[in-house]
N, C-alpha and C positions, 0 to 999 in steps of 0.2 A: 811323678807324672807331670806332663806339660800343663801349664795354666791355659785353659781353653775357654772361650766364650761361644756357646752354641745358640742357635735359633733366636734371632737371625745372626749370621756372621757379619762381620764388618765389611763395608764396601771398600774396595781398593781405589786409590786415586787413579785417574786415567793414565798417568805416567807409569805407575807400577803395573797396572793391568796390561799395558802394552808390552812390557817386558815379559810378563807371564805368558801372554799369548804367543810371543815369538819363541819362548822356550818350549812351550807345549807343541808348537808346530815342528820344531827341531826334534823333539822327543819322538814324534811319530816317525820321522825319517830314521832315527837311530833304531827304533824298535823294529822297523821293517827289515833292516839289515840283521839285527840281533836274532829275529825269529827265523830268518833264512839261513843263518850261519855266515860268518864273515871272518876271513883270514887276515892276519896282520902282516904288514911289511915293516921293515926297519928303516927309520930315517937316518940322516947323517949322524945324529947324536946317539944312535943305537936305541932310541925309544920307539915303541910300536905305533903304527898308524893304520887305520882301516878306511875302507870306502865310506863307512858311516861317519867318521870324523870329518872327512872332506865334504861330503854332501850336506851334512847338517851345518857345517861352518858356512858354506856358501849361502844357504838359506838365511842364517842369522845375519850375515853381513848385508844381504840384500834388504832384509826387513828393518834392520837398524838404520840403514841409509834412508829408507822411506820415512821412518818415524822420527828420526833425529838427524836430519840432513846436515852435513858439515862437521858432525862430531866424530873425531878420529876413533878408530877401532883397532886394537891390537889383538889378534887372534892367533891361536897356537899354530895352526897349520900354515897360515900365511907367513908367520914369523919363521917357521922352519924352512920355508921356501925363499927366505930372504926379503919378503915383502912386508916391511915393518913401517906402519904409519908414524909420521912425526906427531908427537903429542904435546899438548900444552897443559893447561890447568884442568881441562875437562875431557875425559875420554872413557871409552869402554874397554874392558878386558873380557875376552871370550875363550872358553874352552868347550868345544862342542861335545867331547866325550872325555870327561875327567875320570881316570881309572880304566884306561884302555885294556890293561891286563885283566881286570875283572870282567870287562866286556867280552874279551876273546875267550876266556875260560868259562863264560856264562855264570859268573858269580853273582850278578845282579846289582852289586853296589857300585855302579858307575853313574855319573851325573852329567847333565847339561848345565853349564855355568855361564851366566851373563852378569858381569859386575860393572858398576858405574863409579868412576873416580872423579872427585872434585878437589882441587888443591891438595893432591897427594893422599886424600883419605877416601876410603870406600863409603859411598853414601847410599847406594841402592844395589840390590842384587836379587837374583832368582837362581835357585838350585833345584833342579828337577831330577829325580831318580826314577825314570820311567818304568824300569823292570820291577821295582818293588812298590810302585804307586805312591811315592811321597814327593810332594812339591812344597818348597819353602820360599817365601818372598819377604823382603824387608826393605824399608826405606827410612833413613834417619829422619826423625820428627814425625813419621807416620806410624811406625810400629813394625812388628814382625808377625808373620802369619804362616800357617800351614793349611793346605787344602784338605778339608775333612769331607769326603764325599764330593758334593757340589757346592759346599759352603766354605769360605775362608774363616778360620778360627784364629783368634789372637793367641800368640805364644810369648813366653817370657823366660829369659834365663833366670836361674835360681841362685840364691846365696848358698854356700856350702853348709852342710850339716855339721854340728859340733863333733860328731864321731868320725869324720873323715870325708875324703873326696871320692867321687866316682870319676875315674880317668878313662879316656878313650885315646887310642893311638892307631898308627897306620897298620893296616893288614898286610900290605905288600912291601913296605919299606921300613922294617924295624931298624933301630940304630942304638948303639951302646950308650950314647950320651943321654938320650931320652930315658932309657931304662934306669940309668943311674939317678936321674932327677926324680923319677917316680919312687925309687927306693928311699929317697930322702924325705918323702912326704908321707902323711898318714892317708893311705889309700884303702878304702873299704870295698871298692869294686873296680874292676878293670876289664874293658872289652876292646876288641879291635873292629875297625870299620874301614871301608874303602872310600876313596875319593873325598870330595868336600862335604860328604855327609857328616863328618866328625864335627865341623863347625855347627851344623844344624842340630845335632844332638844336644850341644850346649845351649843353643838358642831356644830349644824346646824344653829345657829344664830336665833333660834325661841324663846329663853328665855335667861335670864341673870343670874339668881341665883337659886340654889337649896340647901337649908339647910336641914340637917337631924340630929336631936338630939337623935332619937331612935336607938336601937341596930340593927346593920347589921353585916354580915360576909364578909370576904375579897372576897369570890367568888361572892358575890352580886355586888361588886363595881369595881373590877379590870378592867374588859373589858370596861365598860363605862368610867371609869377614863382615861384609855389609849386613847380611841377615843377622849375624850375632850382635853387631853394634846396635842395630835397630831393636833387638830383643833385650838390650841392657847389659850385654857382655862386652868383651873387648879382646884385642890381640895386641901383644907387645913383642918387642925383641926379647931375646933371652936375658938381656940386661935390664929390661923394664922400660925402655924408651918406646916412643911411638913407632908403630909398624907402618911405613909409608909406601906409596906406589909411584911409579914413574922412575924407578931406579935404573942405573945403567944396565942394559941388556935385559931389563925386566926380571932380574934374578933376585930371588928372596934369600935372606939369611935365616938362621934359626929363629923360631918364634914360639910363644906360648899363648894359647887361646884359653880364656877363662870365662866362666859365667859371671854372676854379679860379685 
């Protein structure tokens, strides 16, 4: 079970509170489309997009510019349209609906992701899964939190138990290399989850390892990675080196996320 502190919950810094507020506002937009029913269209890369993605992203971009003027933002739908901000050492990565396939088939496990990067490392992030009522936030040096009712509760990644690991992997994107890695480890439990929720399950101490060999983009991972780092876990490349952001094309290679 997650390590939680209840009554009273910790107060978030104004910085993290602002990102939470923006994610929650975007979540309301997403849920309005979700409840009304929303068809997907295919982008040039053959990935799906909906009106919810586009409207929520516009809101996030507007609110980030108000709260953090001048800080570049790289967002999925803007990037798909060829509008990619020039980034330096400090920037945001936004995925307004991570897990669009889950969204369209009404699976519930889709998320709103806002991640902040400094010097190539994710330092702050919010992951909101509005359909299932889970919100995670974390900032390096401040800690990681989950919203429990109307109180934020501290969460922490766990050390693996001696009898084996609990693994989590992608629901919509299985791959052979990931399966082979998991077979080489002592796995006592294995579940699938959608979107960036997998990072948050590690951050909350509900799982131990999340490997991914298939392709992802930086906006898919930055927010969840930041929450996991703040909770005491980490993400590395498959070879064990630092998993950095601001790469050419914002394209990720294989990674392995772990708890403590």
